[in-house]
DSSP file (Angstrom, degrees, kcal/mol; ACC not computed):
  #  RESIDUE AA STRUCTURE BP1 BP2  ACC     N-H-->O    O-->H-N    N-H-->O    O-->H-N    TCO  KAPPA ALPHA  PHI   PSI    X-CA   Y-CA   Z-CA
    1    1 A X              0   0    0      0, 0.0     2,-0.3     0, 0.0     0, 0.0   0.000 360.0 360.0 360.0 134.0   34.6    8.4    9.0
    2    2 A X        -     0   0    0      1,-0.0     2,-0.4     0, 0.0     0, 0.0  -0.564 360.0-134.6 -80.4 137.7   31.5    9.6   10.9
    3    3 A X        -     0   0    0     -2,-0.3     2,-0.4     1,-0.0    -1,-0.0  -0.762  19.7-139.0 -90.7 138.7   29.8    7.2   13.3
    4    4 A X        -     0   0    0     -2,-0.4     2,-0.2     2,-0.0     5,-0.0  -0.762   7.8-131.0 -99.6 140.8   26.0    7.1   13.0
    5    5 A X    >>  -     0   0    0     -2,-0.4     3,-1.6     1,-0.1     4,-0.7  -0.553  28.8-111.0 -82.0 156.2   23.7    6.9   15.9
    6    6 A X  G >4 S+     0   0    0      1,-0.3     3,-1.1    -2,-0.2    -1,-0.1   0.854 116.5  61.0 -54.3 -38.6   21.0    4.3   15.9
    7    7 A X  G 34 S+     0   0    0      1,-0.3    -1,-0.3     4,-0.0     4,-0.1   0.723 100.4  56.5 -65.1 -20.9   18.3    7.0   15.5
    8    8 A X  G <4 S+     0   0    0     -3,-1.6    -1,-0.3     2,-0.1     2,-0.2   0.664  88.3  90.3 -86.7 -16.4   19.9    8.1   12.2
    9    9 A X  S << S-     0   0    0     -3,-1.1     2,-0.0    -4,-0.7    -3,-0.0  -0.547  88.0-103.1 -81.2 144.1   19.7    4.7   10.5
   10   10 A X        -     0   0    0     -2,-0.2     2,-0.9     1,-0.1    -1,-0.1  -0.355  28.3-122.9 -66.4 145.1   16.6    3.9    8.5
   11   11 A X    >   -     0   0    0      1,-0.2     3,-1.7    -4,-0.1     4,-0.2  -0.788  20.6-165.7 -89.4 104.8   14.1    1.5   10.1
   12   12 A X  G >> S+     0   0    0     -2,-0.9     3,-1.3     1,-0.3     4,-0.6   0.631  78.2  78.9 -69.1 -14.2   13.8   -1.4    7.7
   13   13 A X  G 34 S+     0   0    0      1,-0.2     4,-0.5     2,-0.2    -1,-0.3   0.709  88.1  60.6 -66.2 -16.6   10.7   -2.6    9.4
   14   14 A X  G <> S+     0   0    0     -3,-1.7     4,-1.4     1,-0.2    -1,-0.2   0.663  89.0  73.0 -80.1 -18.5    8.8    0.1    7.5
   15   15 A X  H <> S+     0   0    0     -3,-1.3     4,-2.8    -4,-0.2     5,-0.3   0.892  87.0  58.8 -67.3 -41.0    9.8   -1.3    4.1
   16   16 A X  H  X S+     0   0    0     -4,-0.6     4,-2.2     1,-0.2    -1,-0.2   0.931 107.5  43.6 -59.1 -51.6    7.5   -4.3    4.0
   17   17 A X  H  > S+     0   0    0     -4,-0.5     4,-2.1     1,-0.2    -1,-0.2   0.899 115.0  50.9 -62.6 -38.0    4.2   -2.4    4.4
   18   18 A X  H  X S+     0   0    0     -4,-1.4     4,-2.1     1,-0.2    -2,-0.2   0.936 112.2  46.0 -62.4 -47.1    5.3    0.2    1.8
   19   19 A X  H  X S+     0   0    0     -4,-2.8     4,-2.3     1,-0.2    -1,-0.2   0.856 109.7  55.7 -65.9 -33.9    6.3   -2.5   -0.7
   20   20 A X  H  X S+     0   0    0     -4,-2.2     4,-2.4    -5,-0.3    -1,-0.2   0.923 108.3  46.8 -63.0 -45.2    3.0   -4.3   -0.1
   21   21 A X  H  X S+     0   0    0     -4,-2.1     4,-2.5     1,-0.2    -2,-0.2   0.897 111.6  51.3 -66.0 -39.4    1.0   -1.3   -0.9
   22   22 A X  H  X S+     0   0    0     -4,-2.1     4,-2.6     1,-0.2    -1,-0.2   0.906 110.2  50.1 -61.6 -41.1    3.0   -0.7   -4.0
   23   23 A X  H  X S+     0   0    0     -4,-2.3     4,-2.7     2,-0.2     5,-0.2   0.919 109.6  50.1 -63.3 -44.7    2.5   -4.2   -5.1
   24   24 A X  H  X S+     0   0    0     -4,-2.4     4,-2.4     1,-0.2    -2,-0.2   0.932 113.5  46.0 -60.4 -45.7   -1.2   -4.0   -4.6
   25   25 A X  H  X S+     0   0    0     -4,-2.5     4,-2.6     2,-0.2    -2,-0.2   0.920 113.7  48.2 -64.5 -43.4   -1.4   -0.8   -6.7
   26   26 A X  H  X S+     0   0    0     -4,-2.6     4,-2.2     2,-0.2    -2,-0.2   0.915 112.1  49.1 -64.2 -43.0    0.8   -2.2   -9.4
   27   27 A X  H  X S+     0   0    0     -4,-2.7     4,-1.1     1,-0.2    -1,-0.2   0.929 113.5  46.3 -63.1 -45.2   -1.2   -5.4   -9.6
   28   28 A X  H >X S+     0   0    0     -4,-2.4     3,-0.6    -5,-0.2     4,-0.6   0.923 112.0  50.7 -63.4 -43.7   -4.5   -3.5   -9.8
   29   29 A X  H >< S+     0   0    0     -4,-2.6     3,-0.7     1,-0.2     4,-0.4   0.867 104.6  57.6 -64.8 -36.3   -3.2   -1.1  -12.4
   30   30 A X  H 3< S+     0   0    0     -4,-2.2    -1,-0.2     1,-0.2    -2,-0.2   0.829 119.8  30.4 -62.7 -30.5   -1.9   -3.9  -14.7
   31   31 A X  H <X S+     0   0    0     -4,-1.1     4,-2.6    -3,-0.6    -1,-0.2   0.299  86.8 112.8-110.1   8.4   -5.5   -5.4  -14.8
   32   32 A X  H <X S+     0   0    0     -3,-0.7     4,-3.0    -4,-0.6     5,-0.3   0.867  76.1  50.5 -53.2 -46.2   -7.5   -2.1  -14.4
   33   33 A X  H  > S+     0   0    0     -4,-0.4     4,-2.1     1,-0.2     6,-0.3   0.940 113.4  45.0 -60.4 -47.9   -9.0   -2.2  -18.0
   34   34 A X  H  >>S+     0   0    0      2,-0.2     5,-2.1     1,-0.2     6,-1.3   0.912 114.8  49.6 -61.8 -41.8  -10.2   -5.8  -17.6
   35   35 A X  H ><5S+     0   0    0     -4,-2.6     3,-0.9     1,-0.2    -2,-0.2   0.950 113.1  45.2 -62.7 -50.5  -11.5   -5.1  -14.1
   36   36 A X  H 3<5S+     0   0    0     -4,-3.0    -1,-0.2     1,-0.3    -2,-0.2   0.806 113.4  50.0 -66.0 -30.5  -13.4   -1.9  -15.2
   37   37 A X  H 3<5S-     0   0    0     -4,-2.1    -1,-0.3    -5,-0.3    -2,-0.2   0.606 112.7-119.5 -80.8 -11.5  -14.8   -3.6  -18.3
   38   38 A X  T <<5S+     0   0    0     -3,-0.9    -3,-0.2    -4,-0.8    -2,-0.1   0.610  82.7 118.5  81.5  11.8  -16.0   -6.6  -16.2
   39   39 A X      < +     0   0    0     -5,-2.1     2,-0.3    -6,-0.3    -4,-0.2   0.634  42.8  97.8 -86.2 -15.3  -13.8   -8.9  -18.2
   40   40 A X        -     0   0    0     -6,-1.3     2,-0.7    -9,-0.1    -9,-0.0  -0.601  68.9-142.8 -75.2 131.3  -11.7  -10.0  -15.2
   41   41 A X    >   -     0   0    0     -2,-0.3     3,-2.0     1,-0.0     4,-0.3  -0.853  18.4-122.1 -99.1 116.3  -12.9  -13.3  -13.8
   42   42 A X  T 3  S+     0   0    0     -2,-0.7     4,-0.1     1,-0.3    -1,-0.0  -0.239  96.2  30.0 -56.0 139.0  -12.6  -13.5  -10.1
   43   43 A X  T 3  S+     0   0    0      2,-0.3    -1,-0.3     3,-0.0     3,-0.2   0.302  88.0 102.3  94.7 -10.7  -10.5  -16.4   -9.0
   44   44 A X  S <  S+     0   0    0     -3,-2.0     2,-0.3     1,-0.3    -2,-0.1   0.724  95.5  16.5 -81.0 -19.6   -8.3  -16.5  -12.0
   45   45 A X     >  -     0   0    0     -4,-0.3     4,-2.4     1,-0.1    -2,-0.3  -0.848  64.0-156.5-152.7 113.8   -5.4  -14.8  -10.1
   46   46 A X  H  > S+     0   0    0     -2,-0.3     4,-2.2     1,-0.2     5,-0.2   0.817  95.8  55.9 -63.0 -32.5   -5.3  -14.6   -6.3
   47   47 A X  H  > S+     0   0    0      2,-0.2     4,-2.2     1,-0.2    -1,-0.2   0.908 110.2  45.1 -66.7 -41.3   -3.0  -11.5   -6.4
   48   48 A X  H  > S+     0   0    0     -3,-0.2     4,-2.7     2,-0.2     5,-0.2   0.902 110.9  53.9 -68.1 -40.3   -5.5   -9.6   -8.6
   49   49 A X  H  X S+     0   0    0     -4,-2.4     4,-2.1     1,-0.2    -2,-0.2   0.923 111.2  46.0 -58.3 -44.4   -8.4  -10.8   -6.4
   50   50 A X  H  X S+     0   0    0     -4,-2.2     4,-1.8     2,-0.2    -1,-0.2   0.906 111.1  51.7 -66.7 -41.2   -6.6   -9.4   -3.3
   51   51 A X  H  X S+     0   0    0     -4,-2.2     4,-1.5     1,-0.2    -2,-0.2   0.904 110.1  49.3 -61.5 -41.3   -5.8   -6.1   -5.0
   52   52 A X  H  < S+     0   0    0     -4,-2.7     4,-0.4     1,-0.2     3,-0.2   0.911 110.9  50.6 -62.9 -42.0   -9.4   -5.7   -6.0
   53   53 A X  H  < S+     0   0    0     -4,-2.1    -1,-0.2    -5,-0.2     4,-0.2   0.808 120.4  34.1 -65.8 -30.2  -10.5   -6.4   -2.4
   54   54 A X  H  X S+     0   0    0     -4,-1.8     4,-2.3    -5,-0.1     3,-0.3   0.521  88.5  95.0-105.2  -6.9   -8.1   -3.8   -1.0
   55   55 A X  H  X S+     0   0    0     -4,-1.5     4,-2.8     1,-0.2     5,-0.2   0.855  84.0  52.5 -59.8 -39.0   -8.0   -1.1   -3.6
   56   56 A X  H  > S+     0   0    0     -4,-0.4     4,-2.1     1,-0.2    -1,-0.2   0.906 111.8  46.2 -64.8 -40.3  -10.6    1.1   -1.9
   57   57 A X  H  > S+     0   0    0     -3,-0.3     4,-2.1    -4,-0.2    -2,-0.2   0.886 113.2  50.0 -67.6 -39.0   -8.7    1.0    1.4
   58   58 A X  H  X S+     0   0    0     -4,-2.3     4,-2.2     2,-0.2    -2,-0.2   0.947 112.4  46.4 -64.6 -47.7   -5.4    1.8   -0.3
   59   59 A X  H  X S+     0   0    0     -4,-2.8     4,-1.4     1,-0.2    -2,-0.2   0.884 111.1  52.1 -64.3 -38.0   -6.9    4.7   -2.2
   60   60 A X  H  < S+     0   0    0     -4,-2.1    -1,-0.2    -5,-0.2    -2,-0.2   0.906 109.5  50.5 -63.6 -41.0   -8.6    6.1    0.9
   61   61 A X  H >< S+     0   0    0     -4,-2.1     3,-1.1     1,-0.2    -2,-0.2   0.915 111.1  48.1 -62.0 -43.2   -5.2    5.9    2.7
   62   62 A X  H 3< S+     0   0    0     -4,-2.2    -1,-0.2     1,-0.3    -2,-0.2   0.720 105.4  60.0 -71.5 -21.2   -3.5    7.8   -0.1
   63   63 A X  T 3< S+     0   0    0     -4,-1.4    -1,-0.3    -3,-0.2    -2,-0.2   0.126  70.6 148.5 -95.0  20.5   -6.1   10.4   -0.2
   64   64 A X    <   -     0   0    0     -3,-1.1    -3,-0.1     1,-0.1    -4,-0.0  -0.323  53.0-110.7 -55.2 133.1   -5.6   11.6    3.4
   65   65 A X    >   -     0   0    0      1,-0.1     3,-1.2     2,-0.0    -1,-0.1  -0.281  13.7-122.2 -68.3 151.0   -6.4   15.3    3.5
   66   66 A X  T 3  S+     0   0    0      1,-0.3    -1,-0.1    -3,-0.1    -2,-0.1   0.764 113.8  53.9 -63.7 -24.4   -3.7   17.8    4.1
   67   67 A X  T 3  S+     0   0    0      2,-0.1     2,-0.6     0, 0.0    -1,-0.3   0.550  82.5 105.4 -87.1  -8.0   -5.5   19.0    7.2
   68   68 A X    <   -     0   0    0     -3,-1.2     2,-0.9     1,-0.1    -4,-0.0  -0.640  63.0-149.9 -76.5 114.7   -5.7   15.5    8.7
   69   69 A X        +     0   0    0     -2,-0.6     2,-0.4     2,-0.0    -2,-0.1  -0.767  28.8 160.6 -90.6 106.2   -3.2   15.3   11.6
   70   70 A X        -     0   0    0     -2,-0.9    -2,-0.0     4,-0.0     5,-0.0  -0.994  34.9-124.5-128.0 128.1   -2.0   11.7   11.9
   71   71 A X     >  -     0   0    0     -2,-0.4     4,-2.5     1,-0.1     5,-0.2  -0.199  24.0-111.2 -68.6 161.6    1.2   10.8   13.7
   72   72 A X  H  > S+     0   0    0      1,-0.2     4,-2.5     2,-0.2     5,-0.2   0.909 117.7  50.8 -60.7 -44.8    3.9    8.9   12.0
   73   73 A X  H  > S+     0   0    0      1,-0.2     4,-2.1     2,-0.2    -1,-0.2   0.902 111.8  47.8 -61.1 -42.1    3.3    5.8   14.2
   74   74 A X  H  > S+     0   0    0      2,-0.2     4,-2.8     1,-0.2    -1,-0.2   0.897 110.3  52.5 -65.6 -39.9   -0.4    5.8   13.4
   75   75 A X  H  X S+     0   0    0     -4,-2.5     4,-2.4     1,-0.2    -2,-0.2   0.920 110.2  47.7 -61.8 -44.5    0.4    6.2    9.7
   76   76 A X  H  X S+     0   0    0     -4,-2.5     4,-2.2     2,-0.2    -1,-0.2   0.885 111.2  51.4 -63.5 -38.9    2.7    3.2    9.8
   77   77 A X  H  X S+     0   0    0     -4,-2.1     4,-1.0     2,-0.2    -2,-0.2   0.939 111.7  46.3 -64.7 -45.3    0.1    1.2   11.7
   78   78 A X  H >X S+     0   0    0     -4,-2.8     4,-0.7     1,-0.2     3,-0.5   0.899 111.0  53.3 -63.2 -39.1   -2.6    2.0    9.1
   79   79 A X  H >< S+     0   0    0     -4,-2.4     3,-0.9     1,-0.2    -1,-0.2   0.899 106.5  52.6 -61.0 -41.2   -0.1    1.2    6.3
   80   80 A X  H 3< S+     0   0    0     -4,-2.2    -1,-0.2     1,-0.2    -2,-0.2   0.724 103.6  58.4 -68.3 -21.3    0.5   -2.2    7.8
   81   81 A X  H <<        0   0    0     -4,-1.0    -1,-0.2    -3,-0.5    -2,-0.2   0.664 360.0 360.0 -80.3 -18.1   -3.2   -2.9    7.9
   82   82 A X    <<        0   0    0     -3,-0.9    -1,-0.2    -4,-0.7    -2,-0.1   0.500 360.0 360.0 -71.8 360.0   -3.6   -2.5    4.2
């Protein structure tokens, strides 16, 4: 059996921000029609309210240009801010 060095093991501290962004996107997408039609009432679901408040920042993060050079550490930091 091969022994793994610490550097080869996945860093689980990265999971939380990734899961958070996925949750925000999923929450927004579930209510997208109501939001776009103006039928969603603010305050009726705090998770939807948060997703609405953060969706522009999430989409901007995901639309990073291919020519934009951003290091892995900076990317993780930005992801954590979302």
